[in-house]
SEGU-811888 format. One record per residue (C-alpha): residue number from 0; chain; x, y, z. Coordinates in nm, 3 decimals, always signed. Layout:
(NUM A (X Y Z)) ...
//
This chain:
(0 A (+0.772 +1.902 +2.576)) (1 A (+0.690 +2.048 +2.236)) (2 A (+0.916 +2.214 +1.984)) (3 A (+0.800 +2.470 +1.733)) (4 A (+0.984 +2.639 +1.452)) (5 A (+1.279 +2.782 +1.643)) (6 A (+1.620 +2.620 +1.640)) (7 A (+1.687 +2.453 +1.973)) (8 A (+1.953 +2.587 +2.207)) (9 A (+2.117 +2.249 +2.250)) (10 A (+2.197 +1.948 +2.038)) (11 A (+1.907 +1.709 +2.054)) (12 A (+1.998 +1.345 +2.057)) (13 A (+1.777 +1.174 +1.802)) (14 A (+1.728 +0.870 +2.021)) (15 A (+1.572 +1.093 +2.287)) (16 A (+1.307 +1.227 +2.051)) (17 A (+0.986 +1.079 +1.919)) (18 A (+0.747 +1.232 +1.668)) (19 A (+0.390 +1.122 +1.728)) (20 A (+0.079 +1.177 +1.521)) (21 A (-0.169 +1.320 +1.769)) (22 A (-0.454 +1.438 +1.547)) (23 A (-0.648 +1.359 +1.234)) (24 A (-0.527 +1.487 +0.900)) (25 A (-0.775 +1.732 +0.752)) (26 A (-0.550 +1.998 +0.602)) (27 A (-0.671 +1.922 +0.252)) (28 A (-1.017 +2.055 +0.344)) (29 A (-0.888 +2.369 +0.522)) (30 A (-0.816 +2.590 +0.220)) (31 A (-1.060 +2.874 +0.162)) (32 A (-1.149 +3.095 -0.130)) (33 A (-0.866 +3.257 -0.326)) (34 A (-0.696 +3.209 -0.659)) (35 A (-0.450 +2.931 -0.581)) (36 A (-0.373 +2.645 -0.818)) (37 A (-0.292 +2.305 -0.674)) (38 A (-0.261 +2.078 -0.980)) (39 A (-0.266 +2.099 -1.358)) (40 A (-0.324 +1.860 -1.650)) (41 A (-0.123 +1.877 -1.975)) (42 A (-0.283 +1.745 -2.294)) (43 A (-0.093 +1.834 -2.612)) (44 A (-0.028 +2.208 -2.601)) (45 A (-0.314 +2.274 -2.360)) (46 A (-0.279 +2.307 -1.984)) (47 A (-0.606 +2.254 -1.796)) (48 A (-0.659 +2.338 -1.429)) (49 A (-0.916 +2.427 -1.169)) (50 A (-0.848 +2.701 -0.915)) (51 A (-0.977 +2.822 -0.581)) (52 A (-1.152 +3.112 -0.757)) (53 A (-1.412 +2.868 -0.893)) (54 A (-1.291 +2.874 -1.253)) (55 A (-1.167 +2.596 -1.479)) (56 A (-0.901 +2.722 -1.721)) (57 A (-0.762 +2.610 -2.056)) (58 A (-0.422 +2.772 -2.121)) (59 A (-0.263 +2.751 -2.468)) (60 A (+0.109 +2.701 -2.399)) (61 A (+0.213 +2.800 -2.751)) (62 A (+0.051 +3.142 -2.734)) (63 A (+0.064 +3.190 -2.357)) (64 A (-0.304 +3.292 -2.365)) (65 A (-0.615 +3.160 -2.197)) (66 A (-0.826 +2.979 -2.458)) (67 A (-1.132 +2.958 -2.234)) (68 A (-1.234 +2.978 -1.871)) (69 A (-1.554 +2.842 -1.722)) (70 A (-1.700 +2.973 -1.398)) (71 A (-1.857 +2.703 -1.182)) (72 A (-2.048 +2.705 -0.855)) (73 A (-1.764 +2.656 -0.603)) (74 A (-1.386 +2.654 -0.564)) (75 A (-1.169 +2.377 -0.708)) (76 A (-0.908 +2.178 -0.519)) (77 A (-0.880 +1.947 -0.817)) (78 A (-0.786 +1.960 -1.181)) (79 A (-0.945 +1.779 -1.472)) (80 A (-0.884 +1.428 -1.593)) (81 A (-0.905 +1.415 -1.973)) (82 A (-1.098 +1.132 -2.139)) (83 A (-1.222 +1.112 -2.498)) (84 A (-1.237 +1.487 -2.552)) (85 A (-1.401 +1.562 -2.218)) (86 A (-1.277 +1.694 -1.884)) (87 A (-1.392 +1.563 -1.546)) (88 A (-1.342 +1.729 -1.207)) (89 A (-1.528 +1.807 -0.887)) (90 A (-1.556 +2.115 -0.667)) (91 A (-1.537 +2.155 -0.291)) (92 A (-1.916 +2.182 -0.251)) (93 A (-1.984 +1.840 -0.403)) (94 A (-2.063 +1.903 -0.770)) (95 A (-1.883 +1.683 -1.021)) (96 A (-1.858 +1.829 -1.374)) (97 A (-1.812 +1.704 -1.726)) (98 A (-1.691 +1.979 -1.961)) (99 A (-1.596 +1.985 -2.328)) (100 A (-1.219 +2.014 -2.354)) (101 A (-1.226 +2.237 -2.662)) (102 A (-1.478 +2.494 -2.535)) (103 A (-1.524 +2.449 -2.160)) (104 A (-1.898 +2.408 -2.210)) (105 A (-2.073 +2.197 -1.947)) (106 A (-2.201 +1.858 -2.067)) (107 A (-2.345 +1.728 -1.741)) (108 A (-2.306 +1.752 -1.367)) (109 A (-2.347 +1.496 -1.089)) (110 A (-2.414 +1.566 -0.724)) (111 A (-2.169 +1.403 -0.482)) (112 A (-2.238 +1.379 -0.111)) (113 A (-1.963 +1.629 -0.025)) (114 A (-1.651 +1.796 -0.166)) (115 A (-1.381 +1.650 -0.387)) (116 A (-1.007 +1.715 -0.408)) (117 A (-0.733 +1.566 -0.624)) (118 A (-0.781 +1.389 -0.955)) (119 A (-1.056 +1.162 -1.078)) (120 A (-0.984 +0.876 -1.318)) (121 A (-1.154 +0.733 -1.625)) (122 A (-1.150 +0.394 -1.794)) (123 A (-1.377 +0.206 -2.033)) (124 A (-1.660 +0.455 -2.029)) (125 A (-1.668 +0.510 -1.653)) (126 A (-1.523 +0.798 -1.449)) (127 A (-1.424 +0.728 -1.088)) (128 A (-1.375 +0.970 -0.800)) (129 A (-1.324 +0.968 -0.426)) (130 A (-1.522 +1.206 -0.206)) (131 A (-1.514 +1.369 +0.136)) (132 A (-1.842 +1.193 +0.219)) (133 A (-1.638 +0.866 +0.249)) (134 A (-1.779 +0.722 -0.075)) (135 A (-1.597 +0.615 -0.388)) (136 A (-1.811 +0.681 -0.695)) (137 A (-1.829 +0.520 -1.040)) (138 A (-2.021 +0.741 -1.287)) (139 A (-2.110 +0.681 -1.651)) (140 A (-1.870 +0.906 -1.843)) (141 A (-2.117 +0.995 -2.117)) (142 A (-2.442 +1.036 -1.925)) (143 A (-2.335 +1.134 -1.573)) (144 A (-2.550 +0.858 -1.422)) (145 A (-2.434 +0.669 -1.114)) (146 A (-2.310 +0.315 -1.185)) (147 A (-2.210 +0.218 -0.829)) (148 A (-2.060 +0.360 -0.513)) (149 A (-1.852 +0.204 -0.236)) (150 A (-1.861 +0.324 +0.126)) (151 A (-1.540 +0.346 +0.331)) (152 A (-1.492 +0.439 +0.695)) (153 A (-1.383 +0.804 +0.657)) (154 A (-1.341 +1.088 +0.410)) (155 A (-1.145 +1.023 +0.093)) (156 A (-0.892 +1.216 -0.114)) (157 A (-0.721 +0.963 -0.337)) (158 A (-0.722 +0.938 -0.715)) (159 A (-0.799 +0.590 -0.846)) (160 A (-0.541 +0.349 -0.981)) (161 A (-0.633 +0.082 -1.234)) (162 A (-0.499 -0.273 -1.250)) (163 A (-0.657 -0.510 -1.502)) (164 A (-1.029 -0.519 -1.413)) (165 A (-0.986 -0.362 -1.071)) (166 A (-0.959 -0.013 -0.926)) (167 A (-0.736 +0.056 -0.625)) (168 A (-0.794 +0.352 -0.394)) (169 A (-0.719 +0.462 -0.037)) (170 A (-0.927 +0.623 +0.237)) (171 A (-0.865 +0.834 +0.546)) (172 A (-0.979 +0.527 +0.740)) (173 A (-0.628 +0.390 +0.674)) (174 A (-0.729 +0.115 +0.433)) (175 A (-0.618 +0.055 +0.076)) (176 A (-0.908 -0.100 -0.116)) (177 A (-0.908 -0.310 -0.431)) (178 A (-1.253 -0.312 -0.595)) (179 A (-1.403 -0.478 -0.900)) (180 A (-1.423 -0.189 -1.148)) (181 A (-1.749 -0.321 -1.295)) (182 A (-1.959 -0.349 -0.980)) (183 A (-1.766 -0.204 -0.685)) (184 A (-1.738 -0.533 -0.497)) (185 A (-1.439 -0.551 -0.264)) (186 A (-1.163 -0.795 -0.364)) (187 A (-0.909 -0.716 -0.092)) (188 A (-0.809 -0.446 +0.153)) (189 A (-0.483 -0.363 +0.334)) (190 A (-0.466 -0.173 +0.663)) (191 A (-0.204 +0.098 +0.710)) (192 A (-0.138 +0.299 +1.024)) (193 A (-0.301 +0.629 +0.924)) (194 A (-0.485 +0.821 +0.652)) (195 A (-0.428 +0.753 +0.284)) (196 A (-0.406 +1.093 +0.115)) (197 A (-0.286 +1.048 -0.242)) (198 A (-0.438 +1.305 -0.481)) (199 A (-0.228 +1.175 -0.774)) (200 A (-0.334 +0.814 -0.715)) (201 A (-0.131 +0.494 -0.665)) (202 A (+0.163 +0.407 -0.890)) (203 A (+0.202 +0.068 -1.057)) (204 A (+0.507 -0.128 -1.168)) (205 A (+0.425 -0.472 -1.301)) (206 A (+0.207 -0.645 -1.044)) (207 A (+0.314 -0.409 -0.766)) (208 A (+0.111 -0.108 -0.655)) (209 A (+0.277 +0.166 -0.448)) (210 A (+0.061 +0.359 -0.201)) (211 A (+0.170 +0.624 +0.056)) (212 A (+0.024 +0.666 +0.404)) (213 A (+0.025 +0.925 +0.679)) (214 A (+0.189 +0.664 +0.903)) (215 A (+0.500 +0.777 +0.706)) (216 A (+0.541 +0.453 +0.514)) (217 A (+0.540 +0.383 +0.144)) (218 A (+0.373 +0.047 +0.085)) (219 A (+0.459 -0.192 -0.199)) (220 A (+0.168 -0.432 -0.239)) (221 A (+0.092 -0.719 -0.473)) (222 A (-0.196 -0.577 -0.677)) (223 A (-0.350 -0.918 -0.735)) (224 A (-0.342 -1.061 -0.382)) (225 A (-0.316 -0.761 -0.149)) (226 A (-0.005 -0.901 +0.017)) (227 A (+0.242 -0.642 +0.148)) (228 A (+0.576 -0.699 -0.026)) (229 A (+0.763 -0.435 +0.174)) (230 A (+0.710 -0.102 +0.342)) (231 A (+0.966 +0.173 +0.392)) (232 A (+0.949 +0.461 +0.637)) (233 A (+1.017 +0.807 +0.492)) (234 A (+1.062 +1.051 +0.778)) (235 A (+0.809 +1.108 +1.054)) (236 A (+0.549 +1.343 +0.909)) (237 A (+0.358 +1.132 +0.659)) (238 A (+0.380 +1.058 +0.289)) (239 A (+0.113 +1.205 +0.062)) (240 A (+0.219 +1.143 -0.296)) (241 A (+0.288 +0.839 -0.509)) (242 A (+0.636 +0.770 -0.649)) (243 A (+0.780 +0.797 -0.997)) (244 A (+0.956 +0.479 -1.106)) (245 A (+1.244 +0.489 -1.353)) (246 A (+1.493 +0.215 -1.440)) (247 A (+1.399 +0.004 -1.137)) (248 A (+1.447 +0.292 -0.893)) (249 A (+1.175 +0.467 -0.696)) (250 A (+1.170 +0.846 -0.656)) (251 A (+0.927 +0.994 -0.404)) (252 A (+0.881 +1.309 -0.199)) (253 A (+0.779 +1.308 +0.167)) (254 A (+0.632 +1.561 +0.407)) (255 A (+0.963 +1.582 +0.599)) (256 A (+1.096 +1.791 +0.306)) (257 A (+1.304 +1.523 +0.136)) (258 A (+1.304 +1.364 -0.206)) (259 A (+1.399 +0.998 -0.160)) (260 A (+1.553 +0.752 -0.401)) (261 A (+1.488 +0.384 -0.317)) (262 A (+1.588 +0.064 -0.487)) (263 A (+1.331 -0.192 -0.599)) (264 A (+1.337 -0.356 -0.254)) (265 A (+1.259 -0.033 -0.070)) (266 A (+1.612 +0.040 +0.054)) (267 A (+1.707 +0.406 +0.064)) (268 A (+1.988 +0.501 -0.174)) (269 A (+1.993 +0.875 -0.120)) (270 A (+1.780 +1.168 -0.013)) (271 A (+1.774 +1.533 -0.120)) (272 A (+1.649 +1.794 +0.121)) (273 A (+1.436 +2.099 +0.048)) (274 A (+1.292 +2.367 +0.272)) (275 A (+0.933 +2.246 +0.283)) (276 A (+0.683 +1.963 +0.244)) (277 A (+0.730 +1.767 -0.078)) (278 A (+0.400 +1.648 -0.224)) (279 A (+0.497 +1.715 -0.586)) (280 A (+0.526 +1.396 -0.789)) (281 A (+0.869 +1.395 -0.961)) (282 A (+0.905 +1.424 -1.338)) (283 A (+1.208 +1.253 -1.497)) (284 A (+1.328 +1.383 -1.832)) (285 A (+1.660 +1.333 -2.013)) (286 A (+1.833 +1.191 -1.704)) (287 A (+1.724 +1.466 -1.465)) (288 A (+1.459 +1.479 -1.191)) (289 A (+1.226 +1.778 -1.155)) (290 A (+0.995 +1.836 -0.858)) (291 A (+0.843 +2.112 -0.646)) (292 A (+0.831 +2.189 -0.275)) (293 A (+0.618 +2.395 -0.039)) (294 A (+0.921 +2.622 -0.004)) (295 A (+0.824 +2.773 -0.342)) (296 A (+1.102 +2.626 -0.556)) (297 A (+1.122 +2.378 -0.840)) (298 A (+1.435 +2.164 -0.802)) (299 A (+1.637 +1.991 -1.072)) (300 A (+1.867 +1.713 -0.947)) (301 A (+2.061 +1.445 -1.126)) (302 A (+2.003 +1.072 -1.087)) (303 A (+2.253 +1.058 -0.799)) (304 A (+2.073 +1.328 -0.600)) (305 A (+2.308 +1.619 -0.677)) (306 A (+2.153 +1.958 -0.742)) (307 A (+2.170 +2.092 -1.097)) (308 A (+1.966 +2.406 -1.040)) (309 A (+1.705 +2.561 -0.816)) (310 A (+1.436 +2.769 -0.984)) (311 A (+1.333 +3.126 -0.942)) (312 A (+1.136 +3.132 -0.617)) (313 A (+0.760 +3.156 -0.645)) (314 A (+0.543 +3.321 -0.382)) (315 A (+0.352 +3.006 -0.297)) (316 A (+0.354 +2.634 -0.231)) (317 A (+0.413 +2.396 -0.521)) (318 A (+0.225 +2.068 -0.509)) (319 A (+0.188 +2.028 -0.884)) (320 A (+0.383 +1.773 -1.085)) (321 A (+0.609 +1.968 -1.326)) (322 A (+0.494 +1.945 -1.690)) (323 A (+0.756 +1.968 -1.968)) (324 A (+0.669 +2.116 -2.307)) (325 A (+0.900 +2.262 -2.574)) (326 A (+1.199 +2.338 -2.351)) (327 A (+0.999 +2.479 -2.063)) (328 A (+0.856 +2.351 -1.737)) (329 A (+0.498 +2.445 -1.651)) (330 A (+0.337 +2.417 -1.308)) (331 A (+0.069 +2.572 -1.092)) (332 A (+0.137 +2.734 -0.755)) (333 A (-0.063 +2.854 -0.458)) (334 A (+0.054 +3.206 -0.554)) (335 A (-0.239 +3.201 -0.802)) (336 A (-0.023 +3.162 -1.111)) (337 A (+0.086 +2.911 -1.369)) (338 A (+0.461 +2.953 -1.418)) (339 A (+0.672 +2.881 -1.724)) (340 A (+1.041 +2.833 -1.644)) (341 A (+1.339 +2.744 -1.860)) (342 A (+1.414 +2.371 -1.860)) (343 A (+1.792 +2.427 -1.861)) (344 A (+1.824 +2.699 -1.597)) (345 A (+1.504 +2.719 -1.392)) (346 A (+1.468 +3.090 -1.463)) (347 A (+1.114 +3.214 -1.516)) (348 A (+1.004 +3.295 -1.871)) (349 A (+0.646 +3.407 -1.807)) (350 A (+0.345 +3.341 -1.588)) (351 A (-0.033 +3.354 -1.609)) (352 A (-0.247 +3.449 -1.309)) (353 A (-0.598 +3.341 -1.218)) (354 A (-0.884 +3.587 -1.164)) (355 A (-0.745 +3.699 -0.826)) (356 A (-0.402 +3.715 -0.660)) (357 A (-0.548 +3.654 -0.317)) (358 A (-0.376 +3.337 -0.203)) (359 A (-0.566 +3.051 -0.046)) (360 A (-0.455 +2.979 +0.310)) (361 A (-0.421 +2.625 +0.443)) (362 A (-0.374 +2.505 +0.800)) (363 A (-0.038 +2.414 +0.958)) (364 A (+0.117 +2.123 +0.763)) (365 A (+0.245 +1.968 +1.085)) (366 A (-0.044 +2.049 +1.315)) (367 A (-0.133 +1.683 +1.364)) (368 A (+0.222 +1.589 +1.477)) (369 A (+0.413 +1.650 +1.799)) (370 A (+0.780 +1.601 +1.886)) (371 A (+0.831 +1.479 +2.242)) (372 A (+1.105 +1.352 +2.469)) (373 A (+1.101 +0.974 +2.436)) (374 A (+1.274 +0.891 +2.763)) (375 A (+1.320 +1.061 +3.098)) (376 A (+1.604 +1.312 +3.122)) (377 A (+1.731 +1.443 +3.457)) (378 A (+1.763 +1.817 +3.502)) (379 A (+2.126 +1.777 +3.604)) (380 A (+2.203 +1.601 +3.277)) (381 A (+2.014 +1.854 +3.073)) (382 A (+2.209 +2.149 +3.213)) (383 A (+2.554 +1.988 +3.225)) (384 A (+2.814 +2.160 +3.013)) (385 A (+2.888 +1.857 +2.802)) (386 A (+2.530 +1.861 +2.671)) (387 A (+2.560 +2.219 +2.547)) (388 A (+2.743 +2.303 +2.228)) (389 A (+2.793 +2.633 +2.056)) (390 A (+2.592 +2.651 +1.738)) (391 A (+2.713 +2.806 +1.420)) (392 A (+2.493 +3.065 +1.262)) (393 A (+2.233 +2.906 +1.041)) (394 A (+2.293 +2.556 +1.178)) (395 A (+1.978 +2.352 +1.210)) (396 A (+1.858 +2.037 +1.374)) (397 A (+1.645 +1.759 +1.229)) (398 A (+1.445 +1.550 +1.471)) (399 A (+1.334 +1.298 +1.212)) (400 A (+1.432 +0.938 +1.280)) (401 A (+1.457 +0.765 +0.946)) (402 A (+1.466 +0.390 +0.910)) (403 A (+1.373 +0.128 +0.658)) (404 A (+1.167 -0.179 +0.726)) (405 A (+1.121 -0.456 +0.472)) (406 A (+0.841 -0.700 +0.531)) (407 A (+0.876 -0.969 +0.269)) (408 A (+0.704 -1.223 +0.489)) (409 A (+0.432 -0.986 +0.607)) (410 A (+0.072 -1.074 +0.543)) (411 A (-0.188 -0.813 +0.467)) (412 A (-0.495 -0.745 +0.675)) (413 A (-0.739 -0.769 +0.390)) (414 A (-1.083 -0.918 +0.389)) (415 A (-1.288 -1.063 +0.110)) (416 A (-1.604 -0.893 +0.223)) (417 A (-1.653 -0.525 +0.299)) (418 A (-1.760 -0.406 +0.644)) (419 A (-1.918 -0.115 +0.464)) (420 A (-2.209 -0.084 +0.229)) (421 A (-2.180 -0.109 -0.148)) (422 A (-2.468 +0.035 -0.346)) (423 A (-2.477 -0.107 -0.698)) (424 A (-2.693 +0.037 -0.972)) (425 A (-2.674 -0.101 -1.324)) (426 A (-2.709 +0.143 -1.611)) (427 A (-2.619 +0.118 -1.975)) (428 A (-2.541 +0.434 -2.053)) (429 A (-0.696 +1.605 -0.122)) (430 A (+0.467 +2.243 +1.350)) (431 A (+0.593 +2.320 +0.994)) (432 A (+0.862 +2.060 +0.986)) (433 A (+1.138 +2.083 +1.235)) (434 A (+1.351 +2.058 +0.930)) (435 A (+1.500 +2.391 +0.845)) (436 A (+1.308 +2.665 +0.678)) (437 A (+1.531 +2.966 +0.713)) (438 A (+1.463 +3.322 +0.614)) (439 A (+1.754 +3.311 +0.376)) (440 A (+1.739 +3.164 +0.027)) (441 A (+1.813 +2.794 +0.012)) (442 A (+2.132 +2.770 -0.189)) (443 A (+2.276 +2.426 -0.128)) (444 A (+2.031 +2.172 +0.010)) (445 A (+2.192 +1.883 +0.186)) (446 A (+2.225 +1.541 +0.031)) (447 A (+2.294 +1.229 +0.230)) (448 A (+2.366 +0.885 +0.091)) (449 A (+2.330 +0.546 +0.247)) (450 A (+2.543 +0.260 +0.127)) 
//
């Protein structure tokens, strides 16, 4: 039995329901041509971003004007990483670009085996990027020459994370890999239950690296040994962004529509519910938390999970991490605009559109999941009066079964030798949730706390 978007006619007992992942995640590759903006990069007063119209933009936030825009060969599902005055990003047809940050002029280009989404990363003269062709690339940042590449088992959309002399990255094959940043040799790997889709890259806190997975768990892993410290389940529909850590607490959005607050041991403290997938990495500023949702809103909540304000609604999904500059919040949206909203109220001040207002369309965010009856139910029980209840107008039902699992004694499934090929070359030089999405404006999202 499958359930779609409509509210059910009877109260569903959570223990009778099970959400199963029945297909591969490939939504990140489904978006077509348009003008949508997925992510942005703030450097000083300049906001840089690629868009699905094939342009890379540099927006001066002081003047509200475009400083430059560079047309490239294909659409962008990524935004630049800034390193030593240069910008690095790849397009969906497999070209990886190096541009001058002050002018947008191309410095070099490198041909990947397929498309790229999300962010790249740069360190010590090398720029790193994952790719849909299942390879992780290390490229000389100045010359654009391949240094090494590492082959995984499936396509990749994960920004790199750096720990000492290693780089940590995930793949759609379900593994988290730790590689030697100099030569690409595998140091350890950890197996999760589904794809690793983390366009912002892993988050680090001390020796711990935090990585999300489409098995709906957030993993806390010892970055030196690869041992799983704990893992916590966040809903049933996958986790696709890394957390923000502040004062020993972990703040992370999940695809079930919630922002979660966890303690340092992975125990849930509270959750705040929105009307759509949350893949926007939270920004914390002056004791408040700012994040976006696919429902088109930016939310501001306090450190206890209480709403402070909800922004003017945009006409698109928000996956971007909010950027704060001079009393305003800046972010890109799939409505083909960069928005500037007031930091104190969430009301829009101005916006800047891309070359077209034709929005990019992505596939169903929950198409790879199915909600099913977990145990047999007799017809007589299903139609008995005591199983029917009158529903108030606007009342909704959540079928998510949340629980937390700590695995302090768990051992990781890493190996010291890769099953895949590493090519080394030495050179000098990325069912809509059964959570509620009503037609009416969300005015008071629900907050639940666990003691």
